[in-house]
C-alpha positions as CSV (number, residue, x, y, z in Angstrom):
1,X,37.0,29.1,-56.3
2,X,35.2,32.3,-56.0
3,X,31.6,33.1,-55.0
4,X,31.0,31.2,-51.8
5,X,30.1,34.3,-49.8
6,X,27.8,35.7,-52.5
7,X,26.2,32.3,-52.8
8,X,25.3,32.3,-49.1
9,X,24.3,36.0,-49.1
10,X,21.8,35.4,-51.9
11,X,20.1,32.8,-49.7
12,X,20.2,34.9,-46.6
13,X,22.7,32.7,-44.9
14,X,26.1,33.4,-43.2
15,X,29.2,33.4,-45.4
16,X,30.6,30.5,-43.7
17,X,27.7,28.4,-44.9
18,X,28.8,29.1,-48.4
19,X,32.3,28.1,-47.6
20,X,31.1,24.8,-46.2
21,X,29.1,24.3,-49.4
22,X,32.1,25.2,-51.4
23,X,34.3,22.7,-49.6
24,X,31.6,20.0,-50.6
25,X,32.0,21.1,-54.2
26,X,35.8,20.7,-54.0
27,X,35.2,17.1,-53.0
28,X,32.8,16.5,-55.9
29,X,35.2,18.1,-58.4
30,X,38.1,16.2,-57.0
31,X,36.5,12.8,-57.5
32,X,35.3,13.7,-61.0
33,X,38.7,14.9,-62.3
34,X,40.4,11.5,-62.9
35,X,37.5,10.3,-65.1
36,X,37.9,13.4,-67.2
37,X,41.6,12.8,-67.8
38,X,42.8,15.5,-65.3
39,X,45.8,14.4,-63.2
40,X,46.7,17.7,-61.7
41,X,44.3,20.0,-59.9
42,X,45.2,23.2,-57.9
43,X,42.5,25.0,-55.8
44,X,42.9,28.5,-54.6
45,X,41.5,28.2,-51.0
46,X,42.9,31.2,-49.1
47,X,45.0,34.1,-50.4
48,X,47.5,36.3,-48.7
49,X,45.0,39.1,-49.0
50,X,42.1,37.1,-47.3
51,X,43.5,37.9,-43.9
52,X,41.7,41.3,-44.4
53,X,38.4,39.6,-43.9
54,X,36.5,39.6,-40.5
55,X,38.2,37.6,-37.7
56,X,35.1,35.4,-37.6
57,X,35.4,34.4,-41.2
58,X,39.2,33.8,-41.1
59,X,38.9,31.6,-38.0
60,X,35.9,29.7,-39.6
61,X,37.9,29.1,-42.9
62,X,41.0,27.9,-40.9
63,X,38.7,25.5,-38.9
64,X,37.1,24.4,-42.2
65,X,40.5,23.6,-43.7
66,X,41.5,21.6,-40.6
67,X,38.2,19.7,-40.6
68,X,38.4,18.9,-44.3
69,X,41.9,17.4,-43.9
70,X,40.8,15.3,-40.9
71,X,37.6,14.0,-42.5
72,X,38.9,13.4,-45.9
73,X,42.3,11.8,-45.2
74,X,41.0,8.2,-45.4
75,X,38.9,8.9,-48.5
76,X,41.7,10.8,-50.4
77,X,44.1,8.1,-49.6
78,X,41.8,5.3,-50.6
79,X,41.0,7.1,-54.0
80,X,44.7,7.5,-54.9
81,X,44.8,11.3,-54.4
82,X,48.2,12.9,-53.5
83,X,47.6,16.1,-51.6
84,X,50.0,19.0,-51.4
85,X,49.8,22.6,-50.2
86,X,51.5,25.8,-51.5
87,X,51.7,29.1,-49.8
88,X,53.4,30.5,-46.8
89,X,52.7,28.4,-43.8
90,X,54.6,30.5,-41.2
91,X,51.5,32.5,-40.2
92,X,49.2,29.4,-39.9
93,X,48.2,27.7,-36.7
94,X,50.6,24.9,-35.7
95,X,47.9,22.3,-35.5
96,X,46.7,23.1,-39.0
97,X,50.3,23.1,-40.4
98,X,50.9,19.7,-38.7
99,X,47.7,18.3,-40.3
100,X,48.9,19.7,-43.7
101,X,52.2,18.0,-43.3
102,X,50.7,14.8,-42.1
103,X,48.3,14.3,-45.1
104,X,51.1,15.2,-47.5
105,X,53.3,12.5,-46.1
106,X,50.3,10.0,-46.0
107,X,49.4,10.5,-49.6
108,X,53.0,10.9,-51.0
109,X,52.9,7.6,-52.9
110,X,49.4,8.2,-54.6
111,X,49.2,9.3,-58.2
112,X,45.7,8.9,-59.5
113,X,45.2,12.7,-58.9
114,X,47.6,15.3,-57.7
115,X,45.6,17.8,-55.6
116,X,47.3,21.0,-54.6
117,X,45.7,23.3,-52.3
118,X,46.9,27.0,-52.0
119,X,46.5,28.2,-48.5
120,X,47.9,31.7,-47.5
121,X,49.2,31.8,-51.1
122,X,49.9,34.9,-53.2
123,X,51.8,35.0,-56.4
124,X,53.7,38.1,-55.5
125,X,54.5,36.8,-52.0
126,X,55.7,33.5,-53.6
127,X,58.1,35.4,-56.0
128,X,59.4,37.6,-53.2
129,X,60.2,34.5,-51.0
130,X,61.9,32.9,-54.1
131,X,63.9,35.9,-54.8
132,X,64.9,36.1,-51.1
133,X,66.2,32.4,-51.2
134,X,68.2,33.1,-54.4
135,X,69.7,36.4,-52.8
136,X,70.6,34.3,-49.7
137,X,72.5,31.7,-51.8
138,X,74.3,34.5,-53.6
139,X,75.2,36.3,-50.5
140,X,76.7,33.0,-49.1
141,X,78.7,32.5,-52.3
142,X,76.9,29.4,-53.3
143,X,75.8,31.0,-56.6
144,X,76.9,34.0,-58.7
145,X,74.2,36.6,-59.6
146,X,74.8,35.9,-63.3
147,X,73.8,32.2,-62.6
148,X,70.3,33.2,-61.6
149,X,68.1,31.8,-64.4
150,X,64.5,31.3,-64.9
151,X,65.0,27.5,-64.1
152,X,66.8,28.3,-60.9
153,X,64.1,30.8,-59.8
154,X,61.5,28.1,-60.5
155,X,63.3,25.8,-58.2
156,X,62.7,28.1,-55.4
157,X,59.0,28.4,-55.9
158,X,56.4,26.6,-53.9
159,X,55.5,24.7,-57.1
160,X,59.0,23.5,-57.8
161,X,57.9,19.9,-58.3
162,X,54.6,20.6,-60.0
163,X,53.9,21.1,-63.8
164,X,52.8,24.5,-65.0
165,X,48.9,24.8,-65.3
166,X,47.4,24.3,-68.8
167,X,44.0,25.9,-67.7
168,X,43.0,28.4,-65.1
169,X,39.3,28.6,-64.3
170,X,37.8,31.5,-62.4
171,X,34.2,31.2,-61.1
172,X,31.6,33.8,-60.0
173,X,31.9,36.2,-63.1
174,X,35.1,38.1,-62.0
175,X,37.6,38.6,-64.8
176,X,40.8,38.9,-62.9
177,X,43.5,36.5,-61.8
178,X,43.8,37.7,-58.2
179,X,47.5,36.9,-57.8
180,X,47.1,33.3,-58.7
181,X,50.2,31.5,-60.0
182,X,51.4,34.5,-62.1
183,X,54.8,32.9,-63.0
184,X,53.4,29.4,-63.6
185,X,50.3,30.5,-65.6
186,X,52.3,32.6,-68.1
187,X,51.0,30.4,-71.0
188,X,47.9,28.9,-69.4
189,X,44.5,29.2,-71.1
190,X,41.9,31.0,-69.2
191,X,38.2,30.4,-68.6
192,X,36.0,32.9,-66.7
193,X,32.4,31.6,-65.8
194,X,29.6,33.5,-64.1
195,X,28.8,30.3,-62.0
196,X,29.3,30.8,-58.3
197,X,31.7,28.1,-56.9
198,X,29.1,26.1,-54.9
199,X,27.1,25.8,-58.1
200,X,30.1,24.8,-60.3
201,X,29.4,21.2,-61.4
202,X,31.5,18.4,-62.9
203,X,29.2,18.8,-66.0
204,X,30.3,22.5,-66.3
205,X,34.0,21.5,-65.9
206,X,33.6,18.9,-68.6
207,X,32.3,21.6,-70.9
208,X,35.2,23.9,-70.2
209,X,37.6,21.1,-70.8
210,X,36.0,20.2,-74.1
211,X,36.5,23.9,-75.2
212,X,40.1,23.9,-74.0
213,X,40.8,20.8,-76.1
214,X,40.0,22.8,-79.3
215,X,42.3,25.6,-78.6
216,X,45.6,26.0,-80.6
217,X,48.3,26.5,-78.0
218,X,51.4,28.0,-79.7
219,X,53.5,29.2,-76.7
220,X,54.7,32.2,-78.6
221,X,55.5,30.2,-81.7
222,X,53.8,29.7,-85.0
223,X,51.9,26.5,-86.2
224,X,52.3,25.3,-89.7
C-alpha cells in the first residue's frame, strides 16, 4: 500500500493525512473483496524498515493502527471479517499489541474474508526468526538437522496457517517487492500500478483481478 506520503505531499498536506486517507481506502477495499471472490487479503501496513522514518510519523502510524482497530472492531465482526496480524510484535507498544490480540480473538470464528495486516513485518526478519526457532528445536534435540524441510520451515513462519498469495499488487509506480512475503510469494503473480494507494479503487482492483484470471500459472511445470 505505497504512496500515502506522496499523495499528501502533492496536495501540500502532512504525510499523516495521507496515511489516514490510506486507512480509509483499506476499509473500502476490504468491504469490496468478498463480492469479487477474494477471501484472503494481506495488507502491508508497516515494515521493519519503517522505523527509520521520523518519530512523529512512526508514532502517528502506531496511533492510527490502534484507532483503526478500536473503531472497526464492531464493523469487521459484523461483516464476517477475520483479522490477523503478522510481523514481530515484540517492539510494539503493549497497548497496541493487546488490541491486536483482542481483535484476533474476537473475529476468530469469521470466514467471509480473511484480512491479514503486516505490522513490523519484514520477509528477511521473518525467515531469520523462523530459522532461529528451528535451530532451537535442533539444539534441544527435538529434531535432527536433516529433518529440516521446507514444510517444517513454513510451520515456523508468521503465515503458518495462511495460504500462499496468488497475486501481489504494489501501488505508487515502484517496481520492487520491498521485503514482502519473499518465501510465500515465490510463485505469486505480480501487478505494479502507478496509482497511489489513497487513489486505488475497487474498480482498479477488479480490473487487475480480471487480468490475473487470464494468466497461465504453471508453477514450474508445463501445460499441455
